[in-house]
VEXTOR-767338 format. One line per field, with one value per residue (C-alpha): residue number from 0; residue in three letters; x, z, y. Coordinates in steps of 0.25 Angstrom, whole numbers. Layout:
REM VEXTOR-767338
i c(NUM,...)
aa c(ALA,...)
east c(X,...)
up c(Z,...)
north c(Y,...)
//
This chain:
REM VEXTOR-767338
i c(0,1,2,3,4,5,6,7,8,9,10,11,12,13,14,15,16,17,18,19,20,21,22,23,24,25,26,27,28,29,30,31,32,33,34,35,36,37,38,39,40,41,42,43,44,45,46,47,48,49,50,51,52,53,54,55,56,57,58,59,60,61,62,63,64,65,66,67,68,69,70,71,72,73,74,75,76,77,78,79,80,81,82,83,84,85,86,87,88,89,90,91,92,93,94,95,96,97,98,99,100,101,102,103,104,105,106,107,108,109,110,111,112,113,114,115,116,117,118,119,120,121,122,123,124,125,126,127,128,129,130,131,132,133,134,135,136,137,138,139,140,141,142,143,144,145,146,147,148,149,150,151,152,153,154,155,156,157,158,159,160,161,162,163,164,165,166,167,168,169,170,171,172,173,174,175,176,177,178,179,180,181,182,183,184,185,186,187,188,189,190,191,192,193,194,195,196,197,198,199,200,201,202,203,204,205,206,207,208,209,210,211,212,213,214,215,216,217,218,219,220,221,222,223,224,225,226,227,228,229,230,231,232,233,234,235,236,237,238,239,240,241,242,243,244,245,246,247,248,249,250,251,252,253,254,255,256,257,258,259,260,261,262,263,264,265,266,267,268,269,270,271,272,273,274,275,276,277,278,279,280,281,282,283,284,285,286,287,288,289,290,291,292,293,294,295,296,297,298,299,300,301,302,303,304,305,306,307,308,309,310,311,312,313,314,315,316,317,318,319,320,321,322,323,324,325,326,327,328,329,330,331,332,333,334,335,336,337,338,339,340,341,342,343,344,345,346,347,348,349,350,351,352,353,354,355,356,357,358,359,360,361,362,363,364,365,366,367,368,369,370,371,372,373,374,375,376,377,378,379,380,381,382,383,384,385,386,387,388,389,390,391,392,393,394,395,396,397,398,399,400,401,402,403,404,405,406,407,408,409,410,411,412,413,414,415,416,417,418,419,420,421,422,423,424,425,426,427,428,429,430,431,432,433,434,435,436,437,438,439,440,441,442,443,444,445,446,447,448,449,450,451,452,453,454,455,456,457,458,459,460,461,462,463,464,465,466,467,468,469,470,471,472,473,474,475,476,477,478,479,480,481,482,483,484,485,486,487,488,489,490,491,492,493,494,495,496,497,498,499,500,501,502,503,504,505,506,507,508,509,510,511,512,513,514,515,516,517,518,519,520)
aa c(MET,SER,SER,SER,ASP,SER,GLU,ARG,ILE,ALA,PRO,ASN,THR,ILE,GLU,PHE,TRP,ALA,ARG,GLU,LYS,PRO,ASP,GLN,VAL,ALA,ILE,VAL,GLU,GLY,ASP,ARG,SER,LEU,THR,TYR,ASP,GLN,TRP,ASN,ASN,GLU,ALA,ASP,ARG,LEU,ALA,GLU,GLY,LEU,SER,LYS,TYR,GLY,LEU,SER,ALA,ASP,ASP,ILE,VAL,VAL,VAL,ARG,THR,GLN,ILE,ARG,LEU,GLU,TRP,ALA,ILE,ILE,SER,SER,ALA,LEU,ALA,LYS,LEU,GLY,CYS,SER,LEU,LEU,GLY,THR,ASN,TRP,ARG,LEU,THR,PRO,SER,GLU,VAL,GLU,TYR,VAL,LEU,GLN,ASN,SER,GLY,ALA,THR,VAL,LEU,ILE,CYS,ASP,ASP,PRO,ASP,PRO,ARG,PRO,LEU,LYS,GLU,ALA,LEU,GLY,ASN,LEU,PRO,LEU,ARG,LEU,ALA,VAL,THR,ILE,ASP,THR,PRO,ALA,GLU,GLY,TYR,VAL,THR,PHE,LYS,ASP,LEU,LEU,ASP,GLU,SER,ALA,PRO,ALA,ARG,TYR,SER,ASN,GLY,ASP,ALA,PRO,LEU,ILE,ILE,TYR,THR,SER,GLY,THR,THR,GLY,LEU,PRO,LYS,GLY,VAL,VAL,SER,ARG,SER,GLN,GLU,HIS,ALA,ARG,SER,ASP,PRO,LYS,ALA,ALA,GLU,TYR,LEU,LEU,ASP,VAL,ALA,SER,SER,ARG,ALA,SER,ARG,LYS,GLY,GLU,VAL,THR,LEU,ILE,THR,LEU,PRO,MET,HIS,HIS,ALA,ALA,GLY,PRO,SER,ALA,LEU,SER,GLY,ALA,MET,ARG,LEU,GLY,ASN,ARG,ILE,ILE,LEU,LEU,ARG,ARG,PHE,ASP,ALA,GLU,THR,VAL,LEU,LYS,LEU,ILE,GLN,HIS,HIS,LYS,VAL,THR,ASP,TRP,THR,GLY,VAL,PRO,THR,MET,TYR,LYS,ARG,ILE,ALA,GLY,LEU,PRO,GLU,ASP,VAL,ILE,ALA,GLN,TYR,ASP,VAL,SER,SER,LEU,GLN,LYS,LEU,GLY,VAL,GLY,ALA,ALA,PRO,VAL,THR,PRO,GLU,LEU,LYS,THR,TRP,ILE,ASN,ASP,TYR,PHE,GLY,GLN,GLY,LEU,LEU,SER,GLU,GLY,TYR,GLY,SER,THR,GLU,THR,GLY,MET,ILE,THR,PHE,MET,PRO,PRO,GLU,ASP,GLN,GLU,LEU,LYS,PRO,GLY,SER,CYS,GLY,ARG,PRO,HIS,LYS,ASN,VAL,GLU,LEU,SER,ILE,ARG,ASP,GLU,ASN,GLY,LYS,PRO,VAL,GLU,PRO,GLY,THR,VAL,GLY,GLU,ILE,TRP,VAL,LYS,THR,PRO,VAL,THR,ILE,ASN,GLY,TYR,LEU,ASN,GLN,GLY,PRO,LEU,ASP,GLN,ASP,THR,LEU,ASP,ALA,ASP,GLY,PHE,PHE,ARG,ILE,GLY,ASP,VAL,GLY,ARG,ILE,ASP,ASP,ASP,GLY,TYR,LEU,TYR,ILE,THR,ASP,ARG,ALA,LYS,ASP,MET,ILE,ILE,SER,GLY,GLY,VAL,ASN,LEU,TYR,PRO,ALA,GLU,ILE,GLU,ALA,ALA,ILE,THR,THR,HIS,GLY,GLY,VAL,GLN,ASP,ALA,ALA,VAL,ILE,GLY,VAL,PRO,ASN,PRO,GLU,PHE,GLY,GLU,GLU,VAL,LYS,ALA,PHE,VAL,GLU,LEU,LYS,PRO,GLY,HIS,GLN,VAL,LYS,PRO,GLU,ALA,ILE,LEU,SER,HIS,ALA,ALA,GLN,HIS,LEU,ALA,SER,TYR,LYS,GLN,PRO,ARG,SER,VAL,GLU,ILE,VAL,ASP,GLU,LEU,PRO,ARG,ASN,THR,MET,GLY,LYS,ILE,LEU,LYS,ARG,GLN,LEU,ARG,GLU,PRO,TYR,TRP,LYS,ASP,LYS,ASP,ARG,LYS,VAL)
east c(534,526,514,522,533,523,516,530,531,528,521,530,543,553,547,533,537,545,532,523,531,543,547,545,558,560,573,582,597,603,602,599,586,578,564,557,559,574,575,569,577,590,587,583,597,604,597,601,615,616,609,620,630,621,613,601,591,601,611,614,619,626,623,633,628,623,609,608,600,608,603,589,592,601,590,579,588,591,576,574,585,580,594,596,602,612,614,627,632,641,650,654,669,673,675,662,655,663,658,643,645,652,642,630,634,632,636,635,640,635,642,643,657,664,676,672,686,689,675,679,692,685,675,686,684,669,662,654,647,647,652,645,649,639,648,663,668,679,686,678,664,653,648,633,631,637,628,615,611,605,597,590,577,566,566,556,557,547,551,565,578,580,588,600,605,618,617,626,624,632,642,646,645,634,623,614,599,590,577,566,554,546,548,543,531,527,527,523,511,517,529,520,512,525,531,518,518,533,530,517,524,531,522,526,517,518,524,533,548,558,572,582,594,595,605,602,610,600,586,580,585,581,567,565,569,560,548,548,551,539,530,536,541,553,565,576,590,601,614,621,614,615,606,603,602,591,583,586,581,568,565,569,562,551,554,543,550,563,569,583,591,592,606,600,590,600,609,597,594,608,608,608,594,594,598,586,577,579,573,559,556,541,539,543,531,539,552,558,570,576,589,593,586,580,580,567,575,578,564,559,568,564,549,552,560,554,540,531,525,535,545,544,554,557,565,570,582,588,584,570,565,557,553,546,540,538,528,529,517,524,537,533,525,536,549,559,553,555,541,532,534,529,518,522,535,537,547,553,561,570,581,595,590,580,568,557,557,545,538,545,558,571,577,582,573,569,561,552,548,542,555,565,577,581,595,605,610,618,617,610,597,598,601,592,600,595,582,574,565,553,559,563,576,586,586,598,591,586,573,559,545,535,520,516,525,535,550,561,575,584,597,605,607,617,629,624,627,617,624,617,606,617,619,633,638,650,655,658,665,672,677,683,690,696,704,713,726,726,712,709,694,683,669,660,648,639,640,630,631,622,621,622,616,628,642,652,663,673,681,694,702,717,726,736,748,741,739,729,722,707,710,717,705,695,704,704,689,688,695,685,672,662,662,649,654,667,669,668,677,686,690,702,699,708,698,684,673,669,660,665,663,672,660,663,653,648,638,649,655,642,637,645,640,625,623,616,608,593,595,607,606)
up c(306,293,291,280,290,300,290,289,304,307,320,332,326,332,322,327,342,339,333,343,356,352,366,374,379,370,375,386,389,401,402,387,380,367,365,353,345,348,345,331,328,332,323,311,313,314,302,294,298,294,281,277,278,268,277,271,274,270,280,293,305,316,330,341,353,367,371,369,363,350,347,347,338,328,327,324,314,307,306,299,289,288,291,300,314,318,333,338,352,357,363,350,347,334,327,330,326,313,310,312,303,292,293,293,282,291,287,299,314,325,339,353,356,366,357,343,337,338,332,320,318,317,306,298,286,286,276,286,282,295,310,321,335,345,357,354,341,334,320,309,316,315,328,331,334,321,314,318,307,312,299,299,292,298,295,297,302,300,312,318,310,306,317,315,327,326,333,332,329,332,322,331,320,323,312,309,312,305,312,302,311,307,292,295,303,290,281,291,300,309,311,314,324,330,332,338,348,352,354,362,371,378,373,376,379,376,388,392,395,390,395,386,391,380,369,356,348,352,347,360,363,349,351,364,360,347,354,364,354,345,357,360,374,382,380,391,387,396,388,397,406,421,430,440,429,423,436,437,423,425,438,432,418,423,413,410,400,401,395,399,397,409,413,415,424,432,434,439,449,453,458,473,479,485,471,464,475,473,459,455,443,444,431,423,415,407,408,397,397,386,378,388,397,409,422,430,442,435,430,444,449,438,441,456,454,442,444,440,426,419,413,400,392,377,369,355,346,336,324,328,336,349,351,365,375,390,396,411,415,410,418,430,422,413,420,411,398,388,384,372,357,351,341,328,334,334,342,339,349,341,344,339,326,324,327,336,350,358,366,379,374,374,361,352,349,335,333,322,322,312,312,312,303,291,290,296,291,278,279,272,277,290,289,293,306,310,303,298,286,295,300,314,319,328,340,347,361,367,374,376,374,385,384,384,373,382,378,387,383,390,382,370,357,351,358,361,375,381,391,397,386,375,365,364,353,357,342,342,355,352,339,346,356,346,339,351,346,357,356,349,351,360,365,371,380,389,404,415,420,431,426,411,409,402,400,390,393,383,382,375,368,366,354,358,365,368,382,384,396,397,400,387,380,387,383,368,368,373,361,351,358,364,379,381,372,379,387,402,404,396,399,392,389,383,373,370,369,355,348,337,327,334,339,353,363,371,378,386,389,394,402,415,416,413,419,431,424,421,408,399,395)
north c(245,245,237,229,226,222,212,205,202,187,184,181,185,195,205,202,205,217,223,218,221,228,233,220,214,201,195,197,192,197,212,213,213,215,219,213,225,226,211,212,225,218,206,216,223,209,204,216,215,200,203,212,200,193,184,177,167,156,160,152,161,154,160,157,164,162,165,180,191,191,177,182,194,185,174,185,191,178,175,189,185,170,165,153,153,142,143,137,135,147,136,129,130,138,125,120,133,133,119,124,136,127,116,125,135,147,160,169,167,175,173,179,172,181,179,176,175,160,158,167,160,146,152,158,148,149,157,165,178,184,182,190,192,196,200,201,208,200,200,194,196,206,210,208,222,227,218,224,234,247,249,235,233,225,210,200,185,174,166,161,160,145,139,129,121,112,99,87,72,60,64,76,86,97,98,109,107,118,120,120,118,130,126,112,118,127,114,103,103,92,101,113,105,100,114,118,107,110,125,122,112,124,134,148,160,175,182,171,174,164,161,155,148,138,141,147,136,126,126,128,142,148,141,147,161,160,155,166,177,171,174,188,183,188,180,179,174,169,168,158,149,151,144,155,166,157,159,174,176,168,176,190,188,179,169,160,150,143,131,125,112,103,108,122,117,109,121,129,117,117,131,133,132,146,152,144,148,163,164,165,156,156,164,151,145,135,127,119,108,100,97,86,76,81,72,71,77,90,91,89,100,110,108,110,123,130,124,113,112,121,111,105,96,95,85,88,89,99,89,86,98,95,81,79,88,86,95,100,91,78,81,72,63,59,64,57,60,72,71,67,71,84,83,76,71,56,48,34,26,16,6,6,1,12,3,8,2,-1,10,13,7,16,18,29,41,45,57,63,78,87,95,84,88,79,84,93,107,105,90,79,72,64,49,38,36,50,52,40,40,43,56,51,58,50,59,52,49,37,36,30,34,30,26,40,45,52,51,48,50,40,39,45,37,47,51,65,71,81,91,102,101,102,91,86,77,67,65,80,80,67,73,85,76,67,79,78,71,61,56,43,43,49,46,57,54,61,58,62,76,81,95,94,80,75,79,75,65,60,47,48,37,42,39,28,34,47,53,63,68,70,85,87,80,90,102,97,96,110,115,109,108,118,118,110,99,97,84,86,74,65,50,44,29,19,15,19,8,4,-6,-15,-4,5,14,20,14,27,19,12,26,31,20,22,36,34,20,25,36,34,42,41,56)
//
């Protein structure tokens, strides 16, 4: 490497670590691994291959893969090109992917579908510049291997590729959120302080080993990978979550840092005692949990099995970034809380009219952070019902703040369902169900599930004169929705409860299932 090339390398980038410790294993997935030099070289080769299809910094690349080595290579290649990375759930149906591509204006799709042909058929009318398949060759796709250019020049990044995550609101239609945290930090001292506080809340150290089981279409997965890479640490990827495999990986790689959603911890806790007892997890120095409410009982089990003083909890949203943090030392002090706000984060608890309530009173949570969005991708500014004039975002949850400033989430204002740490949006599911010819209307709610927290239940009102079995509704939904969005049960009712304005009263549907529960989420 020439001195001029060396001068172009930014600190703590993939190029930096490829220069500083080229032969150190950087990332491991199953029996595959990459050193930092190999990772950087593969990213250069991919960037060159993509550039020959005309990709530039204005392009959005949709990446639909599981947790795997190629995701890291793609992310680094796009950072070198300055392109944006839009991560999508690999379980979305072709029509759902088509909507995201069309709505975002993305020009490239990279997928690892075992059979990518149905996906390509759905995308036939879109002006895609390139479709790439990682595993299975198919007509209309360029293979990932063939895209890697052998004669690639060295390219240089200045941080991560801009990340776009699609989330949904009460309208049910997914919306793109562009992460601009680093841009905010460069121009706003409060944003810089905020991001530093978020990073320091679970500060990583050089030499740690990070296990990633959180998906890459959610901000948490890419954030964990990027954070470990910036320190030059080793990263272990698990493509599909399996409870015992997590314990095996922790023991084998001496993992020091792992974050999971409550369902993952519940599945580990559900393993036979003799299975759990055979693994050594003493290498762990930090555990994280988030994306869904965590019961005090589960926290107690985690502390008893993995060790005291390891578990921290975070609460945030795609639109606002991280909001609160609960450190290990506060877990027993405030067992039902998700922590206190990060630096430069403001919370406002309000009544149904948007007016602040008295301290300690339960109300709807509004949040102001230095990185809160003011609009979704390719859409106008948010309205006053979502983002007020003072910059407070309506988060969609209900809770209270105690005298010490700790936040407690007790209910949900919006209809969103959280199942296994994944946000599900009833309007989207209802829209799919009502495309059935015999369905007049549908209402979807979340009901308690001991493993996932909540599961999807649908109430269906049929058109006059139609006879439809619940099984037929379930089958119909399966054709239009990704598996994790599909109802687990359907109840046919004569008439859905409504108010005088015709709005369905979901509270009446929810109440019988949650009336004996301390928490409504």
